[in-house]
C-alpha positions in Angstrom: -57.7 27.9 -102.6 -57.3 24.2 -101.9 -53.9 23.9 -104.0 -55.7 21.3 -106.2 -55.3 23.6 -109.5 -52.9 21.1 -111.1 -55.3 18.4 -110.5 -58.5 19.9 -111.9 -59.8 20.7 -115.4 -59.6 24.7 -115.8 -63.2 25.1 -115.4 -63.2 23.5 -112.1 -60.2 25.6 -110.7 -61.0 27.7 -107.6 -64.2 25.8 -106.7 -65.1 24.7 -102.9 -64.2 21.1 -102.1 -68.1 20.7 -101.5 -68.5 21.6 -105.1 -65.9 19.6 -106.4 -67.3 16.3 -104.7 -70.5 16.8 -106.5 -68.9 17.9 -109.8 -68.7 15.0 -112.7 -65.3 13.0 -112.9 -64.2 14.7 -115.9 -63.3 17.7 -113.4 -60.3 15.9 -112.8 -57.7 16.9 -115.0 -57.1 14.0 -117.5 -60.5 12.1 -117.1 -61.9 12.4 -120.4 -65.5 12.2 -121.4 -65.1 8.4 -122.6 -63.3 7.9 -119.4 -66.2 9.1 -117.3 -68.6 6.9 -119.6 -66.5 3.7 -119.1 -66.6 4.7 -115.2 -70.5 5.0 -115.4 -71.1 1.7 -117.4 -68.5 -0.4 -114.9 -68.9 1.2 -111.8 -72.1 3.4 -111.7 -69.5 6.5 -111.1 -70.9 10.0 -111.9 -69.3 12.3 -109.4 -65.9 12.9 -107.9 -67.6 11.8 -104.7 -68.7 8.3 -106.4 -65.0 8.1 -107.8 -63.5 8.9 -104.4 -65.6 6.5 -102.3 -65.8 3.5 -104.7 -65.4 0.4 -102.9 -63.1 -1.2 -105.2 -60.7 1.7 -105.6 -60.8 2.2 -101.8 -59.8 -1.6 -101.4 -57.2 -1.2 -104.1 -55.9 1.8 -102.3 -55.7 0.0 -98.7 -53.7 -2.9 -100.7 -51.3 -0.7 -101.7 -50.8 1.1 -98.7 -50.2 -2.1 -96.8 -47.6 -3.0 -99.4 -45.6 0.1 -99.1 
C-alpha cells in the first residue's frame, strides 16, 4: 500500500507506483474524462507521469514553494 487510496479513483487503488505512473490521468480522484481531454489538448498530457513531469506544472510548483 502506498497510502494513496484517498487520492485515487477506486479502480486504481492498490496498484504499484509504476502502474500508477503509466495510468491515465483519470486515475487521480477528481480528474474527470473532460478534464483529461482538456489536459491532452492543452499540454499533451495522457498519463499520471505526463501530469507529474509537465514543465509548466513543475515551474508553478517551484514558484509556490519559493513563495512559501
